[in-house]
N, C-alpha and C positions, 0 to 999 in steps of 0.2 A: 452528569445530571441525568436522572431517569425521568420517565413520563410522570410517575407518581409524585416525585419531588417537584417537578415543574407545576403540576396541577395544584399541589398543596400551596406553593408560593402564590399562585394566581387566585386562590380562594380569598385571600385577604385584600385583593385589589378590586376596585370597581371595573365595570366592563371596559370603559375607555382605557384604563390602565392595563388591562389584560391585552387589549388589541395592540397598544403601543409596545408592550413587552414582546408579543409575537412578531411584530414587524421588525423590531430590533434583532430578535433571534434569526429572522429570515436574512437580514443583512449579514449577520455574523456567519451564517451557514455557508456563504460563498467561499469563506476562507477556513472554516472549521469543519472538518469531516464528521466529527462527533455530533455536533449540533445538526448537521445535515441528515445524519442517520436518525437522530431523534425525531426530526420533523417528518421524515419519510415514514417512520413507524407510526407517528400520530395520524398521518394521512390515511393509514389503513385501519385505524381504530374505530371506536364507537362514534356516535354522531358528534358529540361536543369536541372530541379530539380532532375530528376532520374539520370542524368549523374553525377551530383555532389554527390548525395547520394551514388552512386556506388563507387566513389573514396573513400568515407569514410570507405568502407569495408576493405581497406588496413590497416586501423587502428583498426577497430572494429571486423574484421574477421567474419562478419555476413554472414554465409553460406546460410541461408534461402533466404536472399535478392539476393545473387548471383545466386542461383539455379532458383529463380523466373524470373530473368532477361534473362536466357538462352532461354526462349520461347517468348521473346519480339520481336515485328516486326522490331525493329531498328537494323540494322547490326552493327552500331557503339557500341550500348549498349551490344549486344551479344559478340562482339569482346573483349570489356573490361571485360565482365564477364568470358570469356574464360581465360584471363590472370589471373584473380583472383582465378579461380577454384582450381588449385593445391595448392594454398596458404592457403585457408580457409576451404576446405572441408576434411572430413575424408574418410577413405578407402571405407566405405559402400556407402557414398554419391557419391563418384567418380565412383564406380562400377555401380550404378543406372544411373548416367548421361551417362556413356559410353554405356550401354545397350540400352538406349532409344534415343541416339543421332541420328538425321537424317544423311544420307550419306554425306551431304555437310559439317557437323560439325565434322565428325569423324577424319579426318586427322589433322586439326588444334588442336583438342583436344588431340590426341595421341602425337603430337609433344610436347605440353606443359607438358603432363604427363611424357613423357620420359626425358625431361630436368630436371624434379624434382625427377626423380628416382622412379616413381610409377610403377615399372615393374610387381609386383605381380598382380596389378589391370589389367594391360594390358594382362598378361598371362591368367587370368581367362576369360577375354572377348574373346580372340582368341581361346581358347579351345572350346568355344561354337559357334564359327563362322563357317558358312557353307562354304565348299570349293567352292561352286558355287556362292558365293557372288561376285559381280563384283569388289569389292574393296579388295578381299582376298589377292592378292599379294602385294598390297600397305600396308595393315594393318599388315601382319605377320612380316614385317621388324622391327617393334617396339618391338617385344617380346624378352624375354630373350634367351640366346643361347640354353638352353636345349629344350625349346619348338620349336625353329627354326630348330633344328636338326631333330626333329620328323616330321616337316612339309617340310623338304628340298625337298623331292621327288615331292610333289605336287607343290611346288613353282617352281622347276626347269622346269617343263613341261608347266607351265602356265604363267610364268613371262615375261614381256617385258624388254627391255634394261634399261628403266628408273627405273624399279623395282629392277633390279640388282644393279644399282648405289646407290639406297637408302639402299639396304641391305649391300653393301660394306661400307657404312658409319657407320653402327651399328655393323656388324659382319664380319670384313675383313677376319679373319682366316677361317671362315666357307665358305665364298665365294671362297677362294682359293681351299679348299678341294673339293667343289662342281664342280669347273671348271676342276680339275684334273680327278675326277670321270667321269664327262661329256665326256671328251675327250677319256678316256679309253673305255667307253661303245661303242663308234663308232656309236651311234644312232643319232647323230646330225651332221648337215652339217659343214664341215670345215670352211666355210665362216662365219657361225654364231658364232662359238667358237672364231675365230680371231677377229670378230667385238666386242664381249663382252670383251675379254681380253684387246684389245687396248683402249677401253673406260674406263675400270675399273682400269687399271694398274697405272695411275698417282695417284689415291687415295689410292690404296692398298699398294703401295711401301712406302708411308709415315709412315705406321704403322706396316707393315709386310714385310720388304725388303728381308730377307732371304727366307721366304716362297715364295715370288714372283719369286725369282731366281730358287728355286726348281720347282715351277710350270712351268716356261719356259723350264727348262731342261727336264721335263717330256713331255711337249707338242711337242718339236722339234723331238721327236721320231715318231710323227704322222703327223706333219704339218711343212711345209717348213719355215725356219727361216725368210726369207725375207717378210713374210706376217705380221710380228709383228712390232709394233712401239717400238723399243728397246731403244730409247734415255733415258727414265727415269731409266731403269735398268743399262745401260752401264755407266751412270754417277756415279751410286752407286757402281757397281761391274765391273770395267773396265777389270780386268784380267780374270774373269770368263766368261764374255760375249765375250771377244776377243777369248778365246779358242773355244767357241761355233761357232763363225763366221769362224774361221780357219778350223773347222771340216766340214763346209758346203761348197757347191759349188756356192750358190746364191750370187749375187751382192747386197750389203746392202747399203741403203742410211742413213747416220747419220751425225750429227755435229761432225766430227772426232776431231776437235781441242779441244773439251771439255775434252777429256780423253786420247788422244794419248800421251801427255807428261808423263803420269803416268805409261806407259807400259815399258817393257824391250826393249832393242834395237832389240833383236831377234824377239820379237812379232811384233814390228813395221815393220821390214823388211818383215816378213811373210805376214802381212796385205797388204803391198805395192805390193807384188807379186800376191796376190789373188784378191784384191779389187780395181777395176777400179776407183770407185767414190772417194776412199781415195787418189789415185794417182793424180786425177784431182784437189784435194784440197790441194796439197802439199804446195802451197804458203801461206796457212793459218796456218797449223799446224807445218811445219818444223821449222820456226823461234822460236817456243815455246819450242823446245827441248833443253836439256842441250848440251853443246859443245861436250861432248864425244859421245852422241847419234847422233848428227848431223854428226860428222865425220864418225861414223860407217855406218850410212845409206848412206852417200855420197860415201864412199869407196866401199861399197858392193852392192849398189843399185842405182848408179847414173842414169842408163838408166830408172829406174822406176820413177824418179822424173821429167822426161822431159814432157813438154806439149804434149798432145795427137795429136794436130793438127800441131803446129809449130815445134815440135820435139826439142825445146830449153828448157833449164832450166828457170823456172820463175825468175823474178828479185828478188822476196823476198827470194827465195832459195839461190841464189848466194850471196845476201847481208848477209845471216846468216852464211856463210862459214868463216873459218879462213883466215887470210890475204893471204897466199900463194895460196890456192885453189881459193879464191875469185878473185885475180888478174888474175890467169890463165884462169878461166872460163869467166871473163869479157872480156879479150883480145880475146879469142876464139869466143865468141858470137858477139862481135863488128865487128870483121873481117868477120864473116859469114854474118852479115847484110850488110856490105859494098859490099861483093861479090854479094849478092842478090839485090843490089841497093835499099834496103829498110832500110836505116840507122836508127838504134834505139839508140839515144843518152843515153838512160837510162843505157845501158851496159857500156858506157864509164865511168860512175861513178866509176866503180870497178877497173879501170886501175891505175897504178902508176901516180903520179902527172904530170910529164912531158908529159906522153902520154895522160892524160886527157886534158891538155891545147892544145896540137897539134890536138887532135880529135875534140874539141869543138870550137876552135878559128874561123874556117871558118863560123860557123853558128851564131856567136855573131853579125855578120855584115850582116846577110841575110836580104833581102828586105821584106821577109814574117814575119810579126810580130809574128805570131803563132810559126814559126820555131825558131825565136829569143828568144821567151819566153821559149820554150822548152830547148834551149841551156843554158840559165841562170839557169833554174830549175836544169838541170843536173850538172852544174858547182858548184852551191851552195850545191847540194846533195853530191858531191864528198868530201866536207869538213868533212862529217861524218868519212871518212877514212884518212883525211889529215888535222887534226885539226890545225896544225901549219900554214896553209895557210889561216886561217880565216880572219886575218887582211888584207891580200893582196886582198882577194875577196871583202871585204867591201870597200876598197879603190877603187877597180875597179868599183864597183857599183856606187860610188859617181860620177864617170866620165860620167855615163849614166843618168844624171838628167833630160834630155829632152825626155826620152823614152816614147813611147805610153802608155796610161793608162792601156791597157790590159797587156802589158809586165811588167809594174810596179806591177800590181796585182799578176802576177806569181812570181815575185821576192819576194814580201812580204810573199806570201804563202810558198815559199821554205824556207825562213828564219824562218818562224814559225815552220817548220818541224824539225829544228835542236834542239838537246837537250838543255834544259835551262842551263845546266852546261857549255856549250860552251861559253856562254855570260859572259865576264869579264868586269871590269870597263873600260878598254881601248877601248872596242868595242862599248860602248854606245854612244860615241860622233859621230861615223860613222852613227849609226842607227838614231840618232837625226836628222842629216842632210838629210838622206834618207827620213825620215818622213816629214821633212820640205819641201823637193822638191815635195812630193806628195800633201801636203796642199796648196802649192803655185800654183798647177796646176788647171787652171780654169775648165779643163775637168775631174776633179776627180770624178769618178763614185761612186755610193753607195757601190758597191761590193768592190772597192779598199779601201774606207773608213772603211768598216767593217773589212777588212783584217788588217788595221792599228790598229784598236781597239783590235782585237783578239791578235795580237802580243804583244801589251802593257799589256794586261791582263795576257798573258802567262808569261811575265817577272815580273809581279807584286810581287810574293812571294820572289824572289831572289834579286830584285833591286827595292824595294818598293818606296823609295823617288823619284828616277829618273822616274820610270813608272808613279807614281802619278802626278808628275809635267807635264809629257808629255800628260797624259790623260786630265788634266785641259786645256792644250792648244788646244787639239783636240776638246774637248767638247765646248770650248768657240768659236772656229773658225768654226767648222763643225757640231756640234751637236753629237747625239748619235744614233747608230744603234745596235740593240740587236744581239750579236753573235749567229750564227747558227752552227749546228754540222757539216755541209758539206761545202766544198769549193764552191766559186762562180766563179772560173775560169775554164779553159778548162781541168784541171787535175782532172776529176771527179772520178777517181779511188782512189784518196787519201782522207782520212778523216782528218778533223781538229782535233788535239789533244783535248781531253775533257777538257774544261775550268771549273774548280771548284775553287771558291774563298772561303777560310775559313771564318767563321763568324767574327773572330777577325780582319782579313785583311779588310773585308767589312766595319767594324766599323771604322778602321783607315782611310780607303780611303774616307769614308763619311766626316770625319773632313776636308780633303783636298778639296773636291769638293762641300762642303755645300754652300759656297758663290756663286758658279756657279749655283747651283740648285735654290737658292733663287732669283738670277737674272732672271732665266728662268720663274719664276712665274710672275715677272713684265713684261717680254717680251712675255708672253702668249705662252710659249713653253711647254704647259702642257703634251702633248703626250710624248715628249722626257724625261721629268721629271719622268713620271710614268714608262717609259721603264727602266730608270736607277734604280729606286727603286725596281722594279720587279726583275731585274737581280741580284742586289746586295743582296736582301733579299727574295729569292724565297720561303722560308718556314716559315718566321717569327721567333720569334716576331719582330715587327718593333722597332727600337730604338726610344727613346723619341723625338729626333730631327726630325726624319722622320715623326713620327705621328703628330708632330706640323706642319710640312710642309704640310701634307695632309689636316689637319684641316684648315690651312690658305687658301690653295687652294680651299677647299670646300666652304668657306665663300664668295669667290669672283668669282668663275668660272661661266661662262655663257653657256658653252657647255653642252648639255644634256648627250652626250656620255662620256665626261670626268667626269661629276658628277657621272654617273653610275659606272664608273670604280673605282673612289676613294671610293665610298660607298662599293663596293664589296671588295676592299682591306681591308678597316677598319672592315667590317663585318667578314672577314676571319681571320685577324691577330689580330685585337684589338676590339673585340666585346664589352668589357666594356666601352672603350672610345666612341664607336659609340652609346651605350645606353645612355650615358650622353650627347653626341653632338646632336643627332637627335631631342630631345624635344626642345632644344635651337634653332635649325635651323627652326623647324616648328613654333615656337613662333615668330621668326623674320620674316619669310617668309612662309606663309601657302601654297604657290604654290609648295613647296617640295612634298606635298602629291600627286601631279600629276605624280610623278616618280614611276613607278611600283615597283622598288626595295625598295623604302621607305614604300609604303603601304604593300608590302609583308613582310618587316621586322617587321612592327608594328603588323601585323596579327600573325606573328610567335612568337614574343618575348614581345611586349609591347601593348597588346590588349586594355588596359584601355585608351590608348591615341587615339584610333581610333574613339571613340564615336562622337566627333564633326564633323568628316569628312564622316559620313555614310549617308549623304544626298547630293543631287545634289546642288552644289554651284559653283559660279564663283570666281576664285582666281586670284588676281592681284599681280604679283611678277616676279621673275626672270625667271620662266618657264611657265608662263601663262599670257595672256594679260588681263584677266578679262572679256572677251566678251563671253566665252563659259562655259556652265554648265558642271562640271566635277564630276564624281562619281568613286571612286576607284573600280577596278574589282578584283574578287577573282580568284585564280588559284588552290585552294585546299579547302577541307572541312573546314568550319568555326566552328568547334566544340568548339573552344576555346573562342568564343564570347558568351556573356550572352544572355538571351532571349530578353531583351530590345534592345540590339545591333542588334540582328538578325532581329527582327521585324522592327526596324527603317530602317535597310538597305533594307529589302524586300519591304517596302513601297516606298523607293526611286527608287528601280529597277522597280517596277510596274509603277510609274510615268514616268520613262524614256521610258518604253516599249510603253505606251499609248500616249506619247507626239507626237503631229503632226509634220511632217517634219523630224522625226528621221530616220537616214539611217539604212539600213537593217543590216549592220555589228554590229552596236551598239545594235540593238534590239536582235540579236542572242546572243551576249555576255551577255547581261543583263538577258535573259531567262536562259542561262546556269548557271549563278551565283545563281539563285534561288535554284538550286539543291544542292548547297553547304551550305544551311542553314537548318540543321536538325530540329531546334526548330520552324521553320516557318511552318504553316500548308500547306499541299499539295493542299488545295482547290484553291489557287492562280494559280497554274500550270494547274489544271483541268479546270478552267474557261478559261485560255488562249488556252487550247487545243480545245475549242469549238468555238473560234472566226472565223470570215470569212476571215481575213487576212491570206493568205497561208503561209507567212513567219513565223508569230507568231504561227499559228496552227501547222505547221510541226515541228518547233523547240521545241515547248512545248511538243508535243507528244514524240519526241525523248528523251527529258529531263526527262520525267516521269520515264523512265527506270533507271535513275541515282539517283533517290531519295533514301534516307537512309531507308525509310520504304515504304512497298508496300500497306499499308492500304488504301482502297478505290480506288486503282489504277487499279487493274485487272477488276472490273466491268465496269469502264469507258472505258478501252481498248477493252473489249468485245463488248461494245455498238458501239465503233468506227469501229468495223469490219463490221457493217451493212451499212456503207456509204463510201464516197470517201476517208476516212482516213484509210481504211482497209489495204492498202499496207504498210503503216508505222506502224500501230498499231500492226500488227502481228509480225513485227521485234522487237518492243519494248517489246511485251508480252513474247518473248522467254526466256530471262534471269530470268524474274519474275516467270514464271511457273517452270523453272528448279530448283528454290530454294525451291519450295514447296514439300511436300511428294508426291510420285508418284500417289497415289490414288486420292488425292485432285486435282493435276494438270490434271489428266485424266478426272476428272469430268468437269473441265473448258473446256478442249479441245473438249469434246463431244458437247459443246454448240457453238463451232465455226462453222459458216456457210461455205458451200463449193461452193457457186455460183461463187466466184471469183477464178480464176486459181491460182494466186499468193498466196492467203490465203490458198487454199486447199493444195498446195504443201508444204507450211511451216507447215501446220497442220500435215501432214504425217510425216515430218521430226521430229517435236516436239514429237509426240507420240513415235517414235522410240528412241528418246533420253531419254525417261523415264526409259528404261531398266528394265521393270517388266513383269511378266507373263500376267497381264491384258492388258498392253500396246501392247504386241505381239498379243493377241487375237483380240484386236481392229484393228490392222493392217491387220490381216487375214480377218476380217469382211469387211474392206474397199476394200480389193483385190477382193472380190466377187461382188462388186458394179460396175455399169457403171461409168467409170471415164474418164475425159479428158486425151488425150494422154500424155501431159506433167505431169499431176498429177500422172498417172500410172508410168511414168519413175521415178519420185521422190519417189513413194512408193516402187518400186523394189530396188532402191538404198538403201532405209532405211531398207528393209528386210535383207540386208546383215549384219546388226548389230546383227542379231540373227542366226548365223550359227549353233548353238547347237540344233536347231529344225529340225526334218525331213521334216516338211511342207515347210520350206524355200527351201530346196534342190529340193523338188518335184515341187514347183512353178518355180524354175529356170530351171529345166530340160524341163518344158513345154515351158517357155518363150524363151529359147535359140534356139528353133526351129521355132520361129515366123518369118513370112515373112518380117516383119518390121525390117530393119537392126538396127535402133536405139534402138528398144525394145530388140532385141536379144543381143546387146552388153551390155545392163544393167545386163544381166545374167552372164557376165564374172566376176569372183570373184575380188573384189577390192584388192588393194595392202595391206591394213591393215590386211587382212585375212592371209597373208603369213608370219606368225611368228610361232615359235615353239609351243606356247600355242594353237593356233587355229588349226594348221595342224594336231596335234596329238589328238585333241579332238574327242572322239568317239561318234557318234550319236546313242543313245540307241535304237531308233525305227528301225534303219536299220543295226546296228552292224558295220557300216563302219566309217572310220575316215573322217574328213573334206577333207583331201588330196585325199582320194580315190573318194569322191564325186566330187571333182574338176576334176579328171581324166575322170569321166563319162561325165561331162560337156564338156570337151575338145573333147571327142570322138563324142558327138552329134554335136558340132559346126563344126567338120570336114565334116559333111554331109549337112551343110547349103547350100541352093541354091545359095546364094551370095558368089562367090569365094573370094571376097576381105576380108571377115571377118573370114574365116575359121581358120586362124592361130592367131586370135586376142589374145586368152588366152596365147599362147606360146610367142608371141612378148611382151606382157605386163609383163609376170612373168618368162621368161626364166632363169633369174639369180637365181630364187628360186626353180626351178624344180630340183628334185633329181632323182637318178637312181631308176627305178621302180621294183627293186628286191623285190619280196614278196608283192608288193603293188597292181599292176595291175594284180590281180589274174587270171582273164580270158584272159589277154593280149589283151583286146579289143582295147585299144589305140594303142599299138604297131602294131597290125595287120592292123588297119586302116591306120596308117602311112606307113607301108610297102606296102600296096596296092596302095596308092597314089604315093609312090616312084617308083613303077613299071609301073603304068598306067597314071599318071597325066601329065598335060602340064608342060612346062619348069619351070616356076616360082613356080608353086605348087609342082612340083617334087623336086626342090631344097630345098624348105622349109621342105617338108616331110622328105627328106633324112637327113637334118641337125638335125631336132628334133628327128628323129628315133635314130640316133647315139648318141644324147645327153642323151636320156632317157633309152637306152637299158642297160642290165646288162650282166654279163658273162654267164648267163643262156640262152641268146638269140642268141648264135652263129649260130645255124641252120637257124633261121629266117633271120639274116643278110646275111648269105651265099646265101640263096635263092634269096634275092634281087639282089645281084651281079650276080648270075647265070642268072637271067632273063634279064640282060642288057649286056651280054657278046658280043653281036653283035654291040652294040652302044658304040664306043670308046670315043666319046665326053662326053657321060653321065658317063661312067666309070671313066673318068678323074675327073669329078666333084665329084663323089661319093668318090673316093679315097682321094681327098683333104679334103673333109668334114670329112671323117672317121679319117684321120690323125690328124685333129685339135681337134676332139671331144673326142677321146679315148686316155687317157694317163695313164700309170702305168701298172704294171704286172697283175692287176685284169682282164684285157681285152685281155690277150694273146690268149685265146681260140678263140675269135672273129677274131683277126688278123691272126692266123694260118688258120682258116677256110676260110677267104677271100683270103689268099695267095694260098691255095689249089685250090680254084675256078679259080683264075686268071691264075694259072699255066696251065690250060687246053687250054689256047690260047697262041700261040707263039708270039703274038704281044703286050703282056702286061708286058714285062720285065721292062720297065721304071716305071710302076705303082707299080710293086712288089718291086722294089728297094726302092722306096719312103717309102713304109710301113715297109719293113724289116729293113732298117737302122734306122728308127725312133722308132721302137718298140721291135724288137727281142732282147733277151739277147745275150751276147757276143758269147757264144758257138754256139748258133743257127745261129747267123749272120755269123760266120766263115763258117759253113757248107753250108749256103745258097749261099754265094758268091763263094765258091769253086765249088758247083754244077753248078752255072751259067757259070763259066769258063769252067768246064769239058764238059758241053753240048753246049759250044760255043754260049751261049746266051749273054755273056758279050761283046757285040759288042761295036763299038766306041762311039755311043750315050749313051749306058748304062754305059760305063766307065766314060764319062764326068758327067753323072747324079750322079753316085756314089760318085765321088770326090766332087761334089757340096753338096750333102747331108752329106758327112763326115764333111764338114766345118760348116754345119748348125745344124745337128741333133744328134751329139754325146755328147752333154753336160751332158747326164745322166751317162756317163762312167767316172770313175776317171782316173787319169794319168797312174797308173799301168796297168789298163785294156787296155788303148790305146796303151801303149808300148807293151803289150803282143800281141795284134792284129797285130801291125806293124811287130813284130818279126816273127809271123807265116806267114804273107803274104810275107815278105822279103825273106824268105827261100824257097819260091815256085819256081818251074821251069817255071811257067807261067808268062810272062812279064806283063800281065795285072794286076795280083795280086801284083806284085812288084811295079807297078805304084800306086796301092791303098796304099801300104805300105808307099810310099813317101808322099801321101796325109795325112796319119795318122801322120807322123812325123811333117808336117807343122801344123797340128791341135794342137799337143803338144807344139810346139814353140809359137803358137799364144796364147795358154792357159796360158803359163808362162811368156810370153812377153820378152823372152830372149833365146839366143842360148847357151846352156850349152856345155861343152866339149864333152859329150857323143853324143849330137845332132849333133855337127859339124862333129864328126867322122862318124856318119851314113850318113850325107849328102855327105861327100866325097866318101863314098862307093857307093851311088846311082849315083854319077857323073861318076863313072868308070864302071857302069853296062854295060853288053854286049848288052842290048836292047837299041836301039836308042831312043825309046819312053820314057824310064825311064831316061836315061842319059841326054837327051835334057831338060826335065822338071827340073831335078836337077841342070843342068848348069845354067839355067835361074832363079834359086832361089838364091837370094843374102842375105848374112848376113849383120848385122849392120856395121861391119868393112869394108866389101866390098863396101858398099854404100857411105862411107865417101870420 
């Protein structure tokens, strides 16, 4: 057998058959020298022969051929060789490949090796890998756990979030241990730890749920619980996470309904007491509880279930109560809405039947159709609790046959909401007449028709014969509308019950409606026919009768859209039938090839049938008039086409491109298709890239970058950089150069001219992207040259990709002082630098970390002549700045900020103050105190500073600063209000007691101060638990000073607001305050009303 004979035999097979043939030849080559020689010859041939020969390696396990292909210029061949590598090579060969692989191939190669379990090979490679390798953190994730544990420290300080995600895929247990250790060290920002855990948790919990719970339990000792996304954990461990939530003070946002039913009644009640967001969602989770739990929550926490704004129980909560409580609450709420003159008929649903009728009757005859529809909806809804009245209600509905279409739609939707079990045989006659009245209505809307169809489909499982007959009537008279999951009427808060038809019922229903569907083909109701089939058989497979219907439709349909839809359905559900049908369709009518879905199917599955259509032809048939030349277009790589097919198609494309009068869109599409033909030489595109026609030239240049192989492309693009094509050529050149080894790419880049600004800018960026020592030195060489302003800007931006070099920081410290604002702003570190790996990186030549160098830049920028940009670094990266404890060793930045806070103009002073407080540490108490001391005579500035300090300093770590500022403010008798703000927000309970008592003793707790203190009690005491608040109240309540007793009353109100209820103890203390000897205390207490008093 010769190569030509083999290729000729393969021409008549689809691609899958060709691959199977080559694999079989590969197996036979092990024992047949002639076939082995044939395959070796093909491996040296043109592209398609190499492609087929490489597939034979799945059978022959020819490792030498696979290894040789790894260096081929074709990306497609290299990708196939990568798939084969772990299957055919031994450990020594795999190790050599891994050691010599270029950076672009490393990760795909490692993925393949790890999937096949070659961890020993990966470990040996990683042990010799330099930690300074740019891909270090990506690569070490593939190692075995033992190696990874040794490298954990390096990984932890260098990895980005996506590297952690990859590590969690391979070593979830190790990731959990590292996160725990990370948080305990206290060397990482809380925000970073939270971000990592929230990203990794969904993956980790799938494999290590118990360890994830333990991790969270550890982290909440250092980090507030509300920072974490708890939903994955709480779904798995509802009891444990609930206890964590109850032990915290923060408000947590969760999908409560997912786990609340699994909790104990005491836990649910405790959550209701503490969690506002849970109370706000009571209408969702309360009906899901068992009857016993519902009664317990209602009896012990009714007030907690009320809506925050309306102060009423939600409808869903009342509906879930037992009969006695439901009727009582319904009556109470309905009367309440009557008194408020905002009558809500939904509450009337819960009343006894006689009361329901009397309440709703006046609105059944209201002139407002919307109000009338609401009344019918409520009346039908009441049947849920008065089932015996169902027949009477249906009889009443028959009397309203002339109702407005909108009202009828509401009635139908309300009927749909009733349980299917309510519908008995005697009710179906009523419903049939109600449906008939709707079908007879000339004004029947699509929404109402859809409601009728939904109702019939809902009843189908329990009353199949009746529902099927009614559906036939509806389909015959009004057609079909696909049911949607939501209502189409005014009751948008209600969802339509999910309509799921069992496959067996769908098949039975099909037998009933098949004659109607066949009639629709003759009536050209193709859209409705396809809608019915799609709804009844959403997942396939299609019954034989349906498939026959679709094929019948396909043979006579004239609509392009309908034909596409039918073909998609057959391709998805019945691919075998489509494979048989399409050749017959094409034989009868060749114009089918003009349909993209047909040509795409042939390209994907039946490549051998494409050959006659790979030239421009005029087709006369159902979808083409025969006047226009048509060529099928490709939307994906045509690797599955033979060389003859690709060359034939390329010739047709070139003819179309060069044809006179061809429109630009067709030319562009044809040129793009040339890139999908890997067996076709690139010379065609290179010639097009030199043409004078700008459309052809530009598109061809862009398309050069999409070719499978870059052979001969780079020299042509470098030549294009010398003329008007340079702007496009440099863009196309980028991905091609980045695929090359850095040294080779740098050699090409040195040849790029710099006369054109656009080209010079892109050249600088490309050099930076090579990420090598030589590339960095080239950038430093460029920096010394005379450059265009825009080119220098691009160069400075590129230098930030090399923050590990001291020269980069030296350049930036010089540039940031430049008078040119745009140039100075380029020295502001980019956002990508602000991650853990980069910030902790120590620059060997200076001994400073990247973060410390950034602080030096910030200090220099504060001295820039242009005031507008002095705070640019802070504004850009404020969320990433950390406290400067032990970092700003000379305190240069803090001193500069302090000086600006003391001497600067208003806007500059405000910015300096804010960032000073944001960055200071507990060691800077004297510096902050001095800033306040310098402004004691300016009360407007003091007020700004106190507000900023209050917002920026949180936690006990900064008490030394707060105490120092309070001491400074105490030297002025006019700062009582400012001192109150800081003291109440920050001081511990014991110090706060002494502070307030001293104010009262010195008579500084004047009227305004008292009002201010009460206001801050309401706002700033969230850090204290209830026992501490009660202790504060008791101490102040026992004071002889009436002002302190007034503060005690404010503390009582804070406790009531926190628990959202008046306990017996609270009521007792309120009564005591009402009888206080001080009019100030007693008056405030008398005008404090409990829930009972407000009813």
